[in-house]
N, C-alpha and C positions, 0 to 999 in steps of 0.2 A: 437678351432681347432688347429691342429699341421700340419705343412707342412714339408715334408722331401724331400730333393733334393739330389739325388745320382749321382756319377760320378766315372769313373775309370775302367769300364769294357772294354772288348775287346778280341782280339784273341792273344794267346800266345802259343809258343811251350812247350811241356812237359819239366819240369825242370826250366821253367822261372818263373817270378814274376809279380805280379800286385798289385796295391794298390787301394782299393775302399775308397771313401769318402762319407759321408752323413751328410748334414747340416740341423739342425732342426730350425724352426722358428715358431712364433705364440705363443700359450699358453703353453710354455714349463716349466713354473714354476710348481713345484711338480713332476718333472721327477723322476722316480724310476730307470730307466736304458734304455740303448739302445743296439742294437745288430744287427746281420746279420743272415739271414736265406737264404736258397736256395731251388730251386724247379726245377725238371726236369719233362718233360711230363709224366703223368700217375703216378707220385710219389708224395706223400704228402710232403708239405713244411717241411723242417727239419732245426733244429737249427744248426748254424755254430759256432757262438761265441756271447757272451753277456758280457756287463760290467754294473755293477750296481753303483749307486751313492755312495755306501759304499766302492767301490773299488774292489769288488769281481768280478772276471771274470770266465766265463765258456766256455769250448770248446767241440765240438763234438770230439769223440775219433779219428775219421778219419782225423782230421786236426791238432791235437795236435803236437807241435813241428815244424809245417810248417807255420801255420797262427798265427798272433798276432793282437789282437784288442786293440785299444787305443782310448783315447778321449781327445780333447782339449776343456776344459770347457769355455774358453774365446771366442771360435768361435762356441760353440754349435755343434761341429762336432765330429763324430766318424769315425775312420779309421779301415780298415781291410787290413793288410799287408799279402799278400799271396805269399809264397815262395815254391819252389820245387813243382810246380803245376803238377797235374796229369790229364790225360784225364777224369777220373771219377769226377773231380772237375767241369766239364762243367755243367753249370746250369744258371738259372736266379737268381741273388742274390738280396734279398730284405732287405732294412734297416727297422728296427723296433724301435719304440719309445713306451715305457711303462710309463704311468704316472697316477696320481690320477684321471685325467679326462678321461682316456681311453687308448686304444691300437691303434697305428697308423702304417701305412705301406707306404713305398716309392713305386715308380712306377716300380722299378726293373731295374737291369742292367745286360746285358748278359755277361757271362764269358765263353769263349770257349778255351779249351786246346787241341791242336792238338798233335797227337802222332808222 
């Protein structure tokens, strides 16, 4: 099993910044990548950003240039730096771990951007 602990969500005004953190523990050997997804009520969970073990990163078009994903391998932690936040970024953000043993999700952290 893999355990993911997220932190860093909250309420921020439009134009502000937040940084999300997600630390993985447990059977993390064989990790393929980690990433962040988000979900709003009634809408399917969508990819925000991912980082693979080969260093390749991917971003949703809606966050390119504003969000940056990074990883600290020594701490088994992935970060999502979110700048220039917009009200449409409001969602529950979920950390994702993809490995040879399976696909795991964090409990989610709420990000609310006020206009």
